[in-house]
C-alpha positions as CSV (number, residue, x, y, z in Angstrom):
1,X,187.2,103.0,-38.8
2,X,185.5,104.2,-35.4
3,X,184.7,101.9,-32.7
4,X,181.3,101.5,-34.2
5,X,182.6,100.4,-37.6
6,X,182.6,102.1,-41.0
7,X,179.6,104.2,-42.2
8,X,178.0,103.3,-38.6
9,X,176.6,106.4,-36.2
10,X,174.9,106.7,-32.7
11,X,171.5,108.1,-32.2
12,X,170.5,108.9,-28.9
13,X,167.3,107.3,-27.3
14,X,167.2,108.3,-24.2
15,X,169.2,110.3,-21.6
16,X,168.7,111.3,-17.8
17,X,171.4,113.7,-15.8
18,X,171.4,113.7,-12.0
19,X,172.8,117.0,-10.5
20,X,175.1,116.0,-7.8
21,X,176.4,119.2,-6.5
22,X,177.3,122.7,-7.8
23,X,179.9,123.6,-10.0
24,X,182.1,126.3,-8.2
25,X,185.7,126.0,-9.5
26,X,187.3,124.1,-11.6
27,X,188.8,122.2,-13.6
28,X,186.4,119.5,-14.6
29,X,187.4,116.2,-15.2
30,X,185.0,114.3,-17.4
31,X,185.1,110.6,-17.3
32,X,182.5,108.4,-20.0
33,X,182.4,104.4,-20.6
34,X,180.4,102.2,-23.0
35,X,178.4,99.5,-20.1
36,X,176.9,97.5,-22.7
37,X,177.3,97.2,-26.8
38,X,175.0,94.6,-28.5
39,X,174.0,94.8,-32.2
40,X,171.5,97.9,-32.5
41,X,171.6,99.7,-29.2
42,X,174.8,101.3,-26.9
43,X,174.7,101.8,-23.0
44,X,176.7,104.6,-21.6
45,X,177.6,106.2,-18.6
46,X,179.3,109.7,-17.7
47,X,180.4,111.8,-14.2
48,X,182.2,115.1,-14.3
49,X,184.8,115.2,-11.1
50,X,186.5,117.8,-9.9
51,X,190.6,116.9,-9.4
52,X,189.6,116.1,-5.7
53,X,187.3,113.5,-6.9
54,X,183.9,115.5,-6.2
55,X,181.3,114.1,-8.3
56,X,179.2,116.9,-9.6
57,X,176.6,115.2,-11.8
58,X,176.1,111.4,-13.3
59,X,174.3,110.9,-16.7
60,X,173.4,107.3,-18.3
61,X,172.2,107.6,-22.0
62,X,171.2,104.7,-24.6
63,X,171.8,105.0,-28.2
64,X,170.7,103.5,-31.3
65,X,173.0,102.2,-33.4
66,X,172.5,103.4,-37.1
67,X,174.1,102.0,-39.8
68,X,173.3,103.9,-43.7
69,X,171.3,102.0,-45.6
70,X,172.2,100.4,-49.3
71,X,171.6,102.6,-52.4
């Protein structure tokens, strides 16, 4: 069972990416979080960073939680 629940999946409704700095070397570390979750909608944020904590981009997304229809 995943965090959304058995049989549920996420469908992306919208995504926004703001590029802040050029990525010129690695390694790159990704960090993401669920900022808010309701019964049918989830809000997400993510940001790739360098090991020196330079933020290369910032993204936000809204997803629709889908449940399979009973047959």
